[in-house]
N, C-alpha and C positions, 0 to 999 in steps of 0.2 A: 291474218294481219302480218305484214312483213316487219320484222324487227331485227336490229343488229344482234348478232350472237355474242353473248357475254362470256368471255373466257379469259383466263390468266395463264401465263406460262410459269411453270414451277421454278424457273430461275429467279423469279422476283421474290427473293428470300425475305425481304422486308414485309411482304404481304402474307406469306404463308410460312408458318412455323415448321421447322425441321425439313424444309424443302431441299436443302443440300443433300441430306441423306437419301431422300427419295429420288433425286435426280441423278445420283451417282452413276454407277455402271449401267443402269437401265436406260439412261438418257432422260431428257426432259419430257414432261407430260403436260397436257393442258388441263386446267381446272375450270369446270363449267358451273355457272351460277344462273339457273333458270330465272327469268324475269316475267312478272305478270304484265299484261298489256296495260296501256295507259288507262287509269280508272276514270269512270264518270265522277261527277261531283258528288261528294259524300252526302248521304241523307242525314237530316238532323236526327239526333238520338231519340228513339221512340220507346225505349224500354227503361225501367228503373232498376234493373239488375245488372250485375257484372259477371263476366265470364273468364274462367281460367282454362287454358288449353294444355293438356298433358303432353309430354313427349310420346309420340306414337310407339306402340309395341310392334315388333316385327321379328322375323327370323334372323338368325345370325348371318345368313347369306346376304340379306338386304341391309343390315345394320352397319354398313361401311360406306366409304366414299367411292367405292368402285361403281362404275356404271354397268349394271347387269344387262345381259342380253340372253334370251332363251331361243337358241336355234331350233330346238325340237322340244316338245312338251316334256317337262320334268327335268330338263338339263339346263343349268344356269352357268353361263360363262360371263366374262367381263371384257369390255373394250380395253385393249392395251393402250398404255400411255395416255389415259384419260381418267379424270376423277370428277366427282361432284365437289362442290365447295365444302359441304358438310356431309356427314352421314345422312342417308336418305330420311330417317325419322326426324332428325333435327332440321333438315332442309324443308320438309313438309310442314312442320310446326311453324317455322319462321314465315313461310309463305301463307299459312292459314292466319296467323296474327295480322300479317299485312293485308290480307283480303278482308278481314273483319274491320280493320282500321279504315280501309278504303270505302267500305260499305257505309259505315258511320251510324248504323242503327243501334249498336251497342256501344255506349260511351266508354265503358271500362273493359278492355280486353288485354290480357297479358298471359305469359307463360306461367304455369303452376310454380315453377322453380323461382319465380321472381319474389315470392314471399308475400305478395299482395293478397288482400282478401277477395273472395269471389262468392257469388251466390250459387252459380252453376259451374260445372267443369265438363269439358268435352274430352272424352277418351277415344282414341283411335287405335284400331288394330290394322296395321298395314300388311295386307296379304300379298300384293304384287306391286312392284315398282320397277319394271324392266321393259326393255325393248323385246319384241317378240317377232319371230319370223313365221308368217302364215303363208305357206306355199312359197311364192317368190316375193311376197309383199312384207315389208317391215312396218311395225306399228309400235307406238308407246302404249303401255297398259298400266293403269293404276286402279287397283281394286282394294277396297277397305271396308271395314265396318265401323260405325260411329255410335257411341253411347253418350247421352247427356245425363249427367248426375245432378241431383239436388244436394248440394254440399251440407245443407242443414240436417237432412235426414239420411244422407248417404244412400238414397234410393235412385234407381234408374228411372228417369223421366220419359225417355224415348230412345229408340234404337233404330238404325237403318243401315242397309248395305249400299255402297256406292261403287259403281263400275264405270270406268271411262277409258276409251281407247281412241287413239288418234293416229291416222296413217302417216308414215314417214316418206319423204321424197326419195330416199335411198337407204342403203344399209350402213353407211358410214356414220361415225359418231356424231358429227355436226347435224346430220339429218335427224338422227334419233333424238338429240337434245331439243331441236326445234319442234319435233312431234310431242315431246314431254311438255314443252311450254304451251302448246295448243291444248293438250289434254288438261293441264292445270287450269288454264283459262276457262275451260268449260266445267271442270269439276268443282273448283273452290267456291264459285257463286252458288252452286247447288247446296253445298254443305252450309254456307252462311245462311241461305234462305231457310233451310230446314231447321237449323239451330235456333234462329230467331223465332220462327213459328212455334216450334216445340216448347221453347222456354216461355214464350208468352202464353201459350195455352195452359201450361202448368201454373204459371204465376197468377193467372186470372181465375183458376179453378177454385171453387168454394173450399174453404178450410186450409188453403195454402198459406203458410206463414209469409208475410210480406217482407221483402228485403229491407235490411237496416241500412241507413245512410252511413257511408264510410268517409271520414274526413280525409282530404288530401288525395283522393283518387278520382 
């Protein structure tokens, strides 16, 4: 799907904190904000439980706003003069919340840090979130493991690994970001479907404590 590339110039200081210091002697840089494709109409809520999404855990190399690129296996570099809008873990969590909201089957979805109540929580370990050079071809690679927790018992309900790669049209940063958008468009619905199914299977299992209604959520 062809979409406009969403980016901001660091000189727009009203939009980006501390951008003047970042744009100084190193010159301006572009800030990229990956966008999900136009969603289908949201489904009516079909579950009676609520979900909290933890900030994904990841390595120090990926927990930044730098756009990582791996020219050879095991070597991580970054695109110069380019940044993500937020550190990769925060960016992924924000897009996950958006994907669940767009899907609509879980009526109450929010970040764990919101302070709201939830019956289940989704924990992500982000292993890879970088552009990779495979021979002469560039691709965006997102690899993670997900665990769904029952917050009432603090037990793991289900776990699964997710791997998504998407080819890039070129090796430049704009092509890499477009490939990330394609990868996210394919990956996030998989995580949503798996979470809904795993949560429902657990909620319907004999002996499972039924979620309590929460006012105002």
